[in-house]
C-alpha positions as CSV (number, residue, x, y, z in Angstrom):
1,M,-43.8,4.2,15.6
2,T,-43.7,8.1,16.1
3,D,-41.7,10.2,13.4
4,Q,-39.7,11.6,17.0
5,A,-39.2,7.7,17.5
6,K,-38.2,6.9,14.1
7,A,-35.7,9.9,14.3
8,L,-34.1,8.5,17.3
9,T,-33.5,5.1,16.2
10,A,-31.8,6.6,12.7
11,R,-29.1,8.1,14.8
12,P,-25.8,6.8,14.8
13,T,-25.0,5.0,17.5
14,T,-21.4,6.4,17.7
15,T,-22.0,9.6,19.7
16,R,-18.4,10.1,21.1
17,S,-16.6,13.3,20.3
18,V,-13.8,13.5,17.5
19,S,-10.4,12.7,19.0
20,W,-6.6,12.5,17.9
21,R,-6.8,8.9,17.2
22,D,-9.7,9.7,14.9
23,F,-7.3,11.9,12.5
24,L,-4.3,9.4,13.2
25,E,-6.7,6.6,12.2
26,L,-7.7,8.7,9.0
27,T,-3.5,8.3,8.3
28,K,-3.7,4.5,7.6
29,P,-0.8,4.6,9.9
30,R,0.0,0.8,9.4
31,V,-0.1,1.1,5.7
32,V,2.1,4.1,6.0
33,A,4.5,2.2,8.5
34,L,4.9,-0.4,5.7
35,M,5.3,2.0,3.1
36,I,8.2,3.7,5.5
37,L,9.9,0.5,5.9
38,T,10.2,0.0,2.1
39,A,11.5,3.8,1.7
40,V,14.0,3.3,4.4
41,I,15.4,0.3,2.7
42,G,15.4,2.0,-0.4
43,M,17.5,4.8,1.5
44,L,20.0,2.1,2.7
45,L,20.6,0.2,-0.6
46,A,21.0,3.4,-2.1
47,A,25.0,4.2,-1.7
48,P,27.6,2.6,0.5
49,G,27.5,2.8,4.3
50,V,24.7,4.6,6.4
51,P,23.0,7.8,5.1
52,G,23.0,10.9,7.1
53,W,20.7,11.4,10.3
54,D,19.2,14.3,8.2
55,V,17.8,12.2,5.2
56,L,16.8,9.4,7.2
57,V,14.6,11.8,9.8
58,F,13.5,14.4,7.1
59,G,13.0,12.5,4.1
60,N,11.0,9.6,5.8
61,L,8.8,12.4,7.8
62,G,8.1,14.2,4.6
63,I,7.3,10.9,2.7
64,A,5.1,9.9,5.5
65,L,3.1,13.1,5.9
66,L,2.2,12.9,2.0
67,A,1.1,9.3,2.6
68,G,-0.7,10.2,5.3
69,A,-2.3,12.8,3.4
70,A,-2.9,10.5,0.2
71,A,-4.9,8.1,3.0
72,V,-6.8,11.0,4.0
73,V,-8.3,11.4,1.0
74,N,-9.0,8.2,0.3
75,H,-11.5,8.1,3.4
76,V,-13.3,10.9,1.9
77,V,-13.9,9.9,-1.5
78,D,-14.6,6.1,-0.1
79,Q,-17.3,7.4,2.3
80,K,-19.9,5.7,0.9
81,I,-18.2,2.3,0.1
82,D,-16.7,2.6,3.6
83,T,-20.3,2.7,5.5
84,V,-20.8,-0.6,3.3
85,M,-18.2,-2.9,3.9
86,A,-18.0,-4.3,7.4
87,R,-14.2,-3.7,7.7
88,T,-14.4,0.0,7.1
89,R,-18.0,1.1,8.1
90,R,-16.3,2.5,11.6
91,R,-13.8,4.6,9.9
92,P,-13.8,8.1,11.4
93,V,-15.3,9.7,7.8
94,A,-17.7,7.2,7.6
95,T,-19.6,7.2,10.5
96,G,-19.4,11.3,10.6
97,R,-16.9,11.5,13.5
98,V,-14.6,13.5,11.4
99,S,-16.4,15.6,8.8
100,Q,-15.4,15.6,5.0
101,L,-14.5,19.1,5.2
102,D,-11.9,18.6,8.4
103,A,-10.8,15.6,6.5
104,L,-9.7,17.3,3.4
105,L,-8.7,20.3,5.8
106,F,-6.2,17.9,7.3
107,A,-4.6,16.3,4.6
108,T,-4.0,19.7,3.1
109,V,-2.2,20.5,6.4
110,L,-0.4,17.2,5.6
111,A,0.5,17.3,2.4
112,L,1.9,20.8,2.6
113,A,4.3,19.8,5.5
114,G,5.5,16.8,3.8
115,M,6.4,19.1,0.7
116,M,8.3,21.8,2.6
117,I,10.1,19.2,4.6
118,L,11.4,17.5,1.2
119,M,12.1,20.6,-0.8
120,W,13.5,22.3,1.7
121,Q,15.6,19.5,3.7
122,V,16.0,16.8,1.4
123,N,15.6,17.4,-2.8
124,A,13.2,18.6,-4.9
125,L,12.9,15.6,-7.1
126,T,12.1,13.6,-3.9
127,A,9.3,16.0,-3.3
128,W,7.7,16.2,-6.9
129,L,7.7,12.0,-7.2
130,T,6.3,11.6,-3.7
131,L,3.6,14.4,-4.8
132,A,2.8,12.5,-8.0
133,S,2.4,9.2,-6.2
134,L,0.0,10.8,-3.5
135,V,-2.1,11.8,-7.2
136,G,-1.7,8.6,-8.2
137,Y,-2.9,7.0,-5.4
138,A,-5.8,9.3,-4.1
139,G,-6.5,10.8,-7.4
140,V,-5.9,8.3,-10.6
141,Y,-6.7,5.2,-8.5
142,T,-9.5,5.8,-5.8
143,L,-11.6,8.6,-7.7
144,F,-11.4,6.5,-11.2
145,L,-9.6,3.3,-11.3
146,K,-11.0,1.6,-8.2
147,R,-14.7,2.3,-9.6
148,A,-13.8,1.9,-13.5
149,T,-12.1,-1.5,-14.2
150,P,-11.5,-4.9,-12.8
151,Q,-7.8,-4.3,-13.4
152,N,-7.7,-1.1,-10.8
153,I,-5.0,-2.7,-8.7
154,V,-2.7,-3.6,-11.4
155,I,-3.0,-0.3,-13.1
156,G,-3.3,1.6,-9.9
157,G,-0.6,-0.5,-7.9
158,L,2.5,1.8,-9.2
159,A,1.5,4.6,-6.7
160,G,2.0,2.1,-4.3
161,A,5.2,0.7,-5.4
162,M,6.9,4.4,-5.4
163,P,8.5,4.5,-1.7
164,P,11.5,2.3,-2.7
165,L,12.2,4.8,-5.4
166,L,11.4,7.7,-3.0
167,G,14.1,6.3,-0.3
168,W,16.6,6.0,-3.1
169,T,16.4,9.6,-4.5
170,A,16.3,11.3,-1.1
171,V,20.1,10.1,-1.0
172,T,21.2,10.1,-4.6
173,N,18.9,13.0,-5.9
174,Q,18.9,10.5,-9.1
175,V,16.4,7.6,-10.4
176,E,18.3,4.8,-11.3
177,G,18.0,1.5,-12.6
178,H,18.7,-0.8,-9.3
179,A,15.8,1.5,-7.7
180,L,13.1,0.7,-10.5
181,L,13.7,-3.0,-9.7
182,L,12.5,-2.3,-6.1
183,V,9.7,-0.4,-7.8
184,L,9.2,-3.4,-10.1
185,I,9.2,-6.1,-7.1
186,I,6.4,-4.3,-5.0
187,F,4.5,-3.6,-8.4
188,A,4.3,-7.3,-9.3
189,W,3.4,-8.4,-5.7
190,T,0.7,-5.9,-5.4
191,P,-2.1,-7.8,-7.7
192,P,-1.4,-11.4,-5.6
193,H,-1.7,-9.6,-2.5
194,F,-4.8,-7.5,-2.7
195,W,-6.8,-10.1,-5.1
196,A,-6.7,-12.9,-1.8
197,L,-8.1,-9.9,0.2
198,A,-10.5,-9.5,-2.6
199,I,-11.8,-13.1,-2.7
200,H,-12.1,-13.2,1.0
201,R,-13.9,-9.9,0.9
202,K,-16.2,-10.7,-2.5
203,E,-19.6,-10.3,-0.8
204,E,-18.6,-7.1,0.4
205,Y,-17.2,-5.6,-2.6
206,A,-20.0,-6.5,-4.6
207,K,-22.5,-4.7,-2.3
208,A,-20.3,-1.7,-2.2
209,G,-20.5,-1.8,-6.2
210,I,-16.7,-2.3,-6.9
211,P,-15.5,-4.3,-9.7
212,M,-13.1,-6.4,-8.2
213,L,-11.5,-9.0,-10.2
214,P,-13.6,-12.0,-8.2
215,V,-16.6,-9.9,-8.5
216,T,-16.6,-9.4,-12.3
217,H,-14.8,-13.0,-13.2
218,G,-15.6,-15.1,-10.2
219,N,-13.0,-16.9,-8.1
220,R,-11.6,-19.1,-10.0
221,Y,-10.4,-17.1,-12.6
222,T,-8.8,-14.8,-9.8
223,E,-7.0,-17.3,-8.2
224,L,-5.3,-18.6,-11.3
225,H,-4.2,-14.8,-11.7
226,I,-2.9,-14.7,-8.7
227,L,-0.9,-18.1,-9.5
228,L,0.1,-16.5,-12.8
229,Y,1.3,-13.4,-11.1
230,T,2.8,-14.9,-8.2
231,F,5.4,-16.8,-10.6
232,M,6.1,-13.6,-12.2
233,L,6.9,-12.2,-8.5
234,L,9.4,-14.7,-8.3
235,A,11.2,-14.2,-11.4
236,V,11.0,-10.4,-10.5
237,T,12.4,-10.9,-7.3
238,L,15.5,-13.0,-8.7
239,L,16.6,-9.7,-10.8
240,P,18.4,-7.9,-8.3
241,F,20.5,-11.0,-8.1
242,A,20.9,-11.1,-11.8
243,T,21.9,-7.3,-12.0
244,G,24.6,-7.8,-9.6
245,M,22.5,-5.6,-7.3
246,S,22.9,-8.3,-4.4
247,G,24.3,-11.8,-3.7
248,W,23.8,-15.3,-2.7
249,I,22.0,-14.2,0.5
250,Y,19.4,-12.7,-1.2
251,L,19.2,-15.2,-3.9
252,A,18.4,-17.9,-1.3
253,G,16.1,-15.9,1.0
254,A,14.0,-14.7,-2.3
255,T,13.9,-18.2,-3.7
256,A,12.9,-19.9,-0.1
257,L,10.1,-16.8,0.4
258,G,8.7,-17.3,-3.3
259,L,8.4,-20.7,-3.1
260,R,6.4,-20.4,-0.1
261,F,4.2,-17.8,-2.0
262,L,3.9,-20.2,-4.8
263,Q,2.8,-22.5,-2.3
264,Y,0.0,-20.7,-1.0
265,S,-1.4,-19.7,-4.5
266,V,-1.5,-23.3,-5.7
267,R,-3.5,-24.2,-2.3
268,L,-5.7,-21.5,-3.0
269,L,-6.2,-22.3,-6.7
270,R,-7.0,-26.1,-5.8
271,G,-9.1,-25.3,-2.6
272,D,-11.1,-22.1,-3.4
273,D,-11.6,-21.2,0.6
274,R,-11.6,-18.0,2.0
275,R,-9.6,-18.9,5.0
276,V,-6.9,-19.8,2.2
277,A,-7.5,-16.1,0.6
278,L,-6.8,-14.6,3.9
279,A,-4.1,-16.4,5.2
280,T,-2.5,-15.7,1.6
281,F,-3.3,-12.3,2.1
282,K,-1.5,-12.2,5.3
283,Y,1.6,-14.2,4.2
284,S,2.1,-11.6,1.4
285,I,2.4,-9.0,4.0
286,T,5.3,-11.1,5.7
287,Y,6.8,-11.7,2.4
288,L,7.1,-8.0,1.5
289,M,8.6,-7.2,5.1
290,A,10.8,-10.1,5.1
291,L,12.2,-9.8,1.3
292,F,13.2,-6.5,1.7
293,V,15.1,-7.1,5.2
294,V,16.8,-10.2,3.3
295,L,18.0,-7.6,0.7
296,L,19.0,-5.3,3.1
297,V,21.1,-8.0,5.4
298,D,22.8,-8.9,1.8
299,H,23.7,-5.5,1.0
300,F,25.6,-5.0,4.3
301,F,26.9,-8.6,4.5
302,Y,28.8,-7.8,1.1
303,F,29.5,-4.0,2.1
């Protein structure tokens, strides 16, 4: 094969020009949508009645823009990793459709717009807390923890647990105990949620050199920790009822959802099946959404 032929075969298979969909993909819209759902619930739980439209619109817009900026930075930092993993190798920065510089400029615009909206239309506390969560995710977790320790998702999970608190402070301009309970729920939920996916994608993480728990300690060890964290999650989700934040509707819903999560965790520990791991991961997403919806229904029922 000639040098010219080798060069031709080495070219990326993707030749289409960049589009707005590429930039939208950089923001991880599905992840941001889940974050906004929990932020909205934080807003609705923060005070009796429904918050004003300005808080709902500008608060969520600002949070979404900053969350999107953090996601874009994640694409840039993880470019080499993304090219190795099948799940991520078609991402815009990984394929070269969007350059790193353009992605960083896009992230800067999103972050500045989000900060301005939160500072001028909501309150400074929410703006700075949201920025702190962006730095925690894009900086501390993605740049350092993800590559440094198998406990990366445990330590870094705090950044992803912030949206309910951000929604709460957007309404009250205060950090309150019940808002921190919502953060604690997501913090406890994150390890079993993400480790289930890590088991399913173990080979890819190993190939990319990411020290996820299944890679460093094996499936059995990880599955045991998923079960233990699920027990802890079930206990944590009872705290809103124990502290008077919620009533019997929430207690019944949280218990039923938590027991179902435990069932998945036990099945995973007994069977060590990648399909069960993926099913556990998918249920964990449904679980979190359903748990917060039940909490919201309970709040307005007793209101």
